[in-house]
N, C-alpha and C positions, 0 to 999 in steps of 0.2 A: 690191485688191492689198494694201493695208495689213492687211485682215482675214486674207488668206491668209498673210501673213508672221507675223502674231500666232499663227495656228493652228500653223504649223510650229515657231515658237519654243516654244510650249507643249508640243508633242509632244516636241521635243528635250529640254526641261527635264525632262519626265516620264520620258523614257528614262534620262536621267542620274541622276535620283533613284532610279529602279528599279535601275539598275546599282549605285549606291552602297549601296542597301539590300542587294542581293545580295552585294556584296563584304563588307559588315559581317557578314552571316549566315555567309558562308564563313569569315571570320576567327574569329568566335565558335565556329563548329563545329570549326575546326582547333584552337583553344585548348582546347576541351572534350575533343577527341580526344586531344590531347597530355597533358591531365591524366589521362585514362583510361589512356593508355600508361604514363605515369610511375607511376601507382598500381599498375598490373598488374605492372610491374617490381619495385616495392617488395614487393608481396604474394608474388611469385615468390621473392624473397630471404628470405621468412619474417617480414617486418614486418607482422604482422596488425593492428597498431594503425593502419595507414594508412587514411584515409577520403578519398573523392573528392567534390569540390564538385559537387552536382547541378545547379548553375545552367548555363544554356545552352539549346540546342535541346531540345525536349521528349523526342525519342527518345534523345538522348545522355544527358539527365538521368535517363530511365528506366533506361538501362544503368548509369549511375553509382549509382543507388539500389540496383539489383540487386547490383552489385559490393560495395557497402557491407554489404548484408545477408549476402552470401556470406562476406565476411571476418569479420563478427561471429560468424556461426554456426560457421565453421571454427575461429575462436579459442576459442569455447566448447567445441567438441568436442575440440580438442587439449588444453585445460586439463583437461577431464574425463578424457581418456586419461592425461595426466600424473599426475593425482590418483590414478587407479586403479592406475597403475604404481607410484607411491610407496607406496600402501597395501599392494600386493602385496610390494614390496621390504621394507617394514617387517615384514610378517607373516613372510616368509622369514628375515629377519635375527633375529627374535625367537624363532624355533623352536629348541628344543634338539636336535631331530632334524636330521640332515643331509639335504639335498635336492639331487639331481643330475639335471639333464635332459640327455639324450644323444640325438643325431640318429641316423638310420639308418646313418650311416657311423662310428658309435661315437665321435663328437666331442662334447665337452662344450659345450652351448649355454647352460647356466645352472647355477650352483652357489652355495648360500647360505653364510653365514659358518660355521655349525656343520658343514656338509659339508666345507668346506675344512679346518677344524680337525681333524675326525676322520680325514681322508685325508692330513693333514699337507701340504696343497697351498696354493699362492698363489691366492686367489679370482679375481684379475684375469688373471694369466698362464695360468691353466688354460683360460680360454675359448677355444674354437676348436681346442684340442689334443685328441688322442685319449686315451681312458681308459688306454691302454697306456703313453702317455708320462707321464701324471700319477701313476698308481698302479702300482707294480711288484708287483702281487699277482695271481697267476694265478687264484686262486679267485674274486676279484671280477671279473676280466676275463671269465671263463667265465660268471659269473652275468649280467653285462650282455649277453653274446651270447645266452644263453638267453632273457632277457627280450625282446630285440628280435624273436625269432621265435615267441614264445609268445602265444597268444590269451587266456590267463588270467593273473591275478596270481600271482606265485610269491614264495617267501621262503626264507631259509636263515640259518644262523649261520656265521660265519667268523672266523678270527683274522687280524688285520692287524699284522704286525711292521713297525715303522717302520724305514726305512733309516738308515744312519749319517749324522749331521749333520742330523737331523730338527729341525723347529721346536719340538718339545716334548720333555719328558724321559721320557715314557712309552715303554717298550720294546715292549709288545704290547697290542693292544686286542681285546676280544671284541665283535663287531658283529652285531646282528640286522638283516638286509637284506631289504627288501621291494621288489619290482619290478613295474611295471605298464606298460601301453601309454600313450604320449603322443599324443593325437589332437587335430586342430584342430576348429573349430566344425562342419565338415561331416562329421566322423567319419573323415577321412583320417589314417592313421598317420604321425606325424612322427618318432617315435623311442620312447624309453623314459624312464620316471621312476623313479628309484631313491631310496628313503628309507632312511637309515642311523640306527640307534639304538645308542648305546653301552651295552652291558650288562656292561662289564668289572667294575664294582663289584658288580653283582648276582651274577655268577658267582663273584667272589671271596668274597662273603658266603656263598654256597651252599657253597663249598669250606671256609670257616671253620666253618660249621655242621656239615658232615660230619666234619671233623677233631675238632670239639668233642665230638660224640656218640661218636666212636670213642675219643677220649682219656678221656672220663668212664667209658665202659665198661671201658677197660683199667685205669684207676686204681682203680676199684671192684672189678674182678675179682681183683686181687692180694690185698687183705685178705679178701675173701669166700672165696677158695680156701684161704687159710691158716686161717681160722676153721673152715671145713668140714672140712679135713684134721685139725685138732686135735680137733674134736668126734668125728669118726668114729674116730680113734685111741682116744679115751677110751671110746667106746661099744663098741669091738671086744672088750674083755675086762674082767673085774672084778678081775684080779690085778695092776693097775698099782701101781707103787710110789708112795706119796703125793708124793714129790719130783717124780716124773715127771708126775703129774697136775697138780701146781702149775706145772710148766714149761709144760705145754700150756694151762693156764688163763691163764698170763701171756701166751702168744702170742695167745689169744683177746682178752684185755684190750687189748693193744697194737694189734692190728689193728682192734678196735672203736673205739679212740680215733682211729686213722687215718681210718676211715670217717667218724666224727663230724666230724673236722677238715675233711675234704673237703666234706661236706654243708654245714657251717657257712660255709665260704668260698664255696660255690656260692650259698647263700642271700644272703650279703653282696653278691656280685656282682649278683645279680638285683635286690636292693634298690637298689644304687647306680645301676644302669641305669635303673630305674623313676624314681628321684628326678632323674636327669639329664634324662630326657625331660620330666618334669613341672616341672623347674626349681624343685623344692621344698626345696632345701637352704637351711638357715638359717645365716647367718654373722654373727659379732659381732666387734668389735675385740678382738684378743687379743695379749698380749705373747709374742712368738715365743721369746725366750730361756727363759722359764719352761716353755713347751711342750717345747722341745728337751731341757732338763734332765730333765723328767719322763720322756721317752722313753728317755733314756740310763740313768736309774735303773731303768726297767723291764727293760732288757736287761743290767743290771750283773751279776746273779748268773751268767747264762750266760757273760758275758765273763770274769768272774773265774775261772771253771772252766778257761779256756784262757789265763789270765794276759794278757788283752788289755785295753788301756786305751782308753777312749772319751773323746775330747777334744771339747768343745762350744765353739764360737766364734760368738757372736751379739751384736750391739749390745743392751745391756740394756733400752733404751727403745723398741726397734723394735716397733711395734704394727701388725698387719695384720688385715683383715676375713676371718676363716676360720671353718669349722666345726671347733672344736678336737678333738672326738672322732674325726671322720673323718680329719683330718690326722695326729693322733697314731697312729691305726691304720696309716696308710700309712708313716709314718716308722719305727715299730716294725718293720714288715715289712722295710724296707730295712736297719735296724740288725741285725735277726735274721739276715738273709742274710749281711751283712758278717761277723758273728761266726762263722757256720757255715763260711764259705769262707776265713777268714783263718787264717794259721798261728799257732801258740802264741807268745805273747810279742810280738805285733805291735801296731800302733796303728790305731785307727779315728777319723777326723775327721768331725764333724758341724758344718758351718759354713754361714753365710748369705752369699750374694753379692747385693748390692743394686745395681740399675741404675736408670735413669730411669723406665722404664715397666714394669719387670719385676724380680722378685727370684727367687732360686733357693735352695732348701735342698739342699745338696750333702752326700752321704754317701760318703766316700772310704775305701777299705780298701787293705790291702797283700797281698791274696790272690793266687790263681793267675791271675786275669784271664780274659777271655772271647775266644774266637777271633772274628775279624772277620765271618765268615759267619753267626754267630749273632746279632749285634747288631740287625739289622733286625727280628727276630722275638722278641726276648727278652721283650717285654711281652705276648705272646699267651698265652692260657689253656693251661695244661698243657705249654707249650713248655719243654723242658729241654735244656741243653747236654750234660749227662751224666746220663742217667736213673737208672742204678744208684746213682751217688753222691748224687744228689738225694734219692732215696727213703731211702737209708741215713742221711741227715742229717735226715730227718723232714719234708721239705717236701711241700706238697700240689700244687705247680705252679701255684697261683693267686695267690700273694702279689704278684707284679709286675703282674698284670692288675688287681688291686684298687688298687694304687698309681696306675696309669694312670687308672682311673675316678675316683678321688678327686681327682686333679689336674684332670681335665676338669670335674668338678662345680664346681670353683673357677675355671672359665674359664682353666685353665692347661694345661700339657703336661708330659711327662716326656722325659728324654734320658739317654743313657749314653755314657761314654767308657771304653774298656778295651783292654788289650793283654795277650797271654799273658805271665805272669811279672811284670807290672808293676802288678797290682791293677786296681780298677774304681772309677769315680765315677758314682753315680746322682744325678740332679738332679730335683727337683720344681720346675718353673717356675710362679710365681704372679704375676698382675698386681698391681701396687701399687694403692693407693687412687686415685691419679691416673689410672692406666690404666683402672680400672673406671669412673670417671666419664666418661672420654672415650668408652668403648664403649657406655655406657648410652643 
């Protein structure tokens, strides 16, 4: 009896122990499952740094370790994708060409900084908007439509006139546009990729080159025609009066001098351009007052012929690093023009304006002045506001172009202020020694 009771007690205690063990396992499993659930929720929110404690039942621990490996690999892949995206963004942002990605509905899905600048658009607000909304240019809109239906890359050139109130000051741009298909990894067409290149400066240089060739031909044609006509007249007969022959020989001599002056100025310009590119100009500290006085004396005879007085105003001790020969050439050109276009008995002022980082040599006359529409182009080669009058006064049309190049060789610039009937002021702006040190 006692033995039977002991056996029953032992069985009961064993059952209780087993039950307790089962309850503990259930509690551990529940806590492990709760940890898995909490970690899953954190991962779902994007917290890939979350890790699950693998302690607990073996199967739950296996799941926890798998979840940890998955979050680690997912974090690495996302970081790789972010790095690749940042590299792509950096490449697009650094490109000078504009890049615009457009979907099949002609909506912009990507535009880089250069593309937004060329199209005068906001790079953020443009995303998701149609190309028609962003760019009011029918030629570009038609090009995009052609690219979306074309199986081959296409290209064209177009003019883009910016609308009033644009983000930049340019009025019109010349663009070279390339368009090609935009496909995904499987080769399915997503839209079109348009690459924009600003060729405004290139086309402007081509226009300047054409104008230069035409102007050189025109300027040389006049003296050549006069020389040829005088020679043919002399050769036509032997009974010319000696005075008449001398008159024709004088024409030949004057026109030959004119041709020589044009050729010499062209050679001077070529040399200045070469030295500017090679940065081979030599500068030495020079007293500017002495230089201005010398240039005034050079033009004094011509000025006295018209009873014109040249006034020089410059601090006597002002010393600047310049190439004296080149700068003297430029100032003489400005004074020579001032004398030519000033009335008899007037005054010309050559003075120096000194600023903190810049100084200017100003040549002011009391002449006829220049119309406003001519001022932006006055320093171009062979550009004349009055061709007949300029030739009659003996100019080659290259003097102001030489002045501009001399200023550029000194890291400076030129400017002009003028109004009809109020005279003109031409300035050669030069950096001071302090400014040169700051830019070096």
